[in-house]
C-alpha positions as CSV (number, residue, x, y, z in Angstrom):
1,M,0.0,0.0,0.0
2,K,1.4,3.4,-1.0
3,K,1.8,5.9,1.8
4,A,0.1,9.2,1.4
5,S,2.4,12.2,1.2
6,L,2.5,15.0,3.8
7,K,0.8,17.4,1.4
8,R,-2.1,15.0,1.0
9,H,-2.5,14.6,4.8
10,L,-2.5,18.3,5.3
11,I,-5.1,18.8,2.6
12,Y,-7.2,16.1,4.1
13,Y,-7.1,17.5,7.6
14,I,-7.5,21.1,6.6
15,G,-10.5,20.1,4.4
16,T,-12.0,18.2,7.4
17,V,-11.7,21.3,9.6
18,I,-13.2,23.5,7.0
19,L,-16.1,21.1,6.5
20,M,-16.7,20.8,10.2
21,V,-16.7,24.7,10.6
22,L,-19.2,24.9,7.8
23,F,-21.5,22.3,9.6
24,I,-21.2,24.1,12.9
25,S,-21.9,27.4,11.2
26,G,-25.0,25.9,9.6
27,Y,-26.1,24.5,12.9
28,A,-25.6,27.9,14.6
29,L,-27.6,29.6,11.8
30,F,-30.4,27.0,12.3
31,E,-30.4,27.6,16.1
32,W,-30.5,31.3,15.5
33,A,-33.4,31.1,13.0
34,V,-35.5,28.5,14.9
35,N,-34.7,29.1,18.6
36,D,-33.6,32.7,18.5
37,V,-30.2,31.8,20.0
38,P,-27.4,34.3,19.0
39,F,-25.1,32.9,16.3
40,E,-22.0,33.7,18.4
41,T,-23.3,31.8,21.4
42,S,-24.0,28.6,19.4
43,F,-20.7,28.8,17.6
44,Q,-18.7,29.5,20.8
45,R,-20.3,26.4,22.4
46,L,-19.2,24.2,19.5
47,W,-15.8,25.6,18.5
48,I,-13.9,22.7,20.1
49,V,-15.6,20.1,17.7
50,P,-13.5,20.6,14.6
51,P,-10.0,20.3,16.3
52,L,-11.4,17.4,18.4
53,V,-12.6,15.5,15.3
54,V,-9.4,16.1,13.4
55,G,-7.4,15.0,16.5
56,L,-9.4,11.8,16.7
57,L,-9.1,11.2,13.0
58,F,-5.3,11.6,13.3
59,A,-5.1,9.3,16.3
60,Y,-7.2,6.7,14.6
61,E,-5.1,6.7,11.4
62,F,-1.8,6.7,13.4
63,I,-3.0,3.7,15.5
64,L,-4.4,2.0,12.4
65,G,-1.4,2.6,10.4
66,S,0.9,1.1,13.0
67,I,-1.2,-2.0,13.5
68,V,-2.8,-2.8,10.1
69,F,-0.1,-1.6,7.7
70,S,2.8,-2.8,9.7
71,K,5.9,-4.4,8.1
72,D,5.1,-7.8,9.8
73,P,6.6,-10.5,7.5
74,K,3.7,-12.9,8.4
75,R,1.2,-10.3,7.3
76,N,3.0,-9.8,4.1
77,E,3.1,-13.5,3.5
78,K,-0.7,-13.8,4.1
79,N,-1.2,-10.8,1.7
80,Y,0.9,-12.5,-0.9
81,V,-0.9,-15.9,-0.6
82,L,-4.3,-14.2,-0.8
83,H,-3.2,-12.3,-3.9
84,V,-1.7,-15.2,-5.9
85,S,-4.5,-17.5,-4.8
86,G,-7.1,-14.9,-6.1
87,V,-5.2,-14.7,-9.5
88,A,-5.0,-18.5,-9.7
89,K,-8.8,-18.7,-8.9
90,E,-9.6,-16.3,-11.8
91,V,-7.2,-17.7,-14.3
92,L,-8.0,-21.4,-13.7
93,A,-11.6,-21.0,-12.5
94,L,-10.8,-22.9,-9.3
95,E,-13.6,-24.2,-7.1
96,R,-13.7,-24.6,-3.3
97,E,-12.8,-28.3,-3.6
98,D,-9.7,-27.4,-5.5
99,F,-8.5,-25.1,-2.8
100,E,-9.2,-27.7,-0.2
101,T,-7.1,-30.2,-2.2
102,L,-4.3,-27.6,-2.5
103,R,-4.5,-26.8,1.3
104,N,-4.2,-30.4,2.2
105,S,-1.2,-31.1,-0.1
106,D,2.0,-30.8,1.9
107,A,4.1,-30.8,-1.3
108,F,2.1,-27.9,-2.7
109,Q,2.4,-26.0,0.6
110,E,6.2,-26.4,0.5
111,A,6.4,-25.4,-3.1
112,L,4.3,-22.3,-2.4
113,K,6.6,-21.5,0.6
114,Q,9.7,-21.8,-1.7
115,I,8.1,-19.4,-4.2
116,Y,7.3,-16.9,-1.6
117,L,10.9,-17.1,-0.2
118,L,12.2,-16.4,-3.8
119,Y,9.7,-13.5,-4.0
120,R,10.8,-12.1,-0.7
121,E,14.4,-12.2,-1.8
122,K,13.4,-10.4,-5.0
123,N,14.8,-13.4,-7.1
124,S,13.4,-13.0,-10.6
125,H,15.5,-15.8,-12.3
126,E,13.1,-18.2,-14.0
127,P,15.1,-21.4,-13.3
128,A,14.8,-20.9,-9.6
129,Y,11.1,-20.9,-9.9
130,L,10.8,-23.7,-12.3
131,E,12.7,-25.9,-9.9
132,T,9.7,-25.9,-7.7
133,L,7.6,-27.5,-10.5
134,K,9.8,-30.6,-11.0
135,P,8.1,-32.9,-8.4
136,F,4.7,-32.5,-10.0
137,E,3.1,-34.0,-13.1
138,P,2.7,-31.4,-15.9
139,D,-1.0,-32.1,-16.2
140,S,-1.8,-32.0,-12.5
141,L,-3.8,-29.3,-10.8
142,I,-0.9,-28.5,-8.5
143,H,1.5,-27.9,-11.5
144,K,-1.1,-25.7,-13.3
145,V,-1.7,-23.6,-10.1
146,L,2.0,-23.2,-9.4
147,K,2.6,-22.1,-13.0
148,V,0.1,-19.3,-12.6
149,I,1.5,-18.4,-9.2
150,I,5.0,-18.2,-10.6
151,Q,3.8,-16.0,-13.6
152,E,2.1,-13.7,-11.2
153,T,5.1,-13.6,-8.8
154,R,7.5,-12.8,-11.6
155,Y,5.0,-10.1,-12.8
156,L,4.9,-8.6,-9.3
157,L,8.7,-8.5,-9.1
158,N,9.0,-6.9,-12.5
159,E,6.1,-4.4,-12.5
160,P,7.1,-0.8,-12.3
161,R,6.8,0.8,-8.9
162,P,5.4,4.3,-8.5
163,K,7.8,6.8,-7.1
164,S,6.9,8.0,-3.6
């Protein structure tokens, strides 16, 4: 996930403050029109709301960013497996039973782990990936799935990255 720049954060928070001030002003005008309460009185009672809301948003995103978007390798492995399994499901039109077969295959799980390790090491050499296919029959489900996973992994390694 690409981190947002400081400029984008500032625009987001300033926009939130402006929006909150507009809502509070609208509420103060409504109270003035309906209940005959002076505009300044209503606005002074609620002036703390915009900074409070922005502070809560900032704290929530800071906490969420440190927990959800952490650099935990286990989380990255899970994201990788979810991504490549989704691609394999689309390309090969896999069913639930196919995934159960793959989940119960120790050889497939070991091959998937080897491919992930190659991916994590940023190894893009094809022979290293093809080595994981050798134990499997070329027409087997596992071989087909692993070929798709290898193609997607090599694509992920070679895709251009946006500059931060």
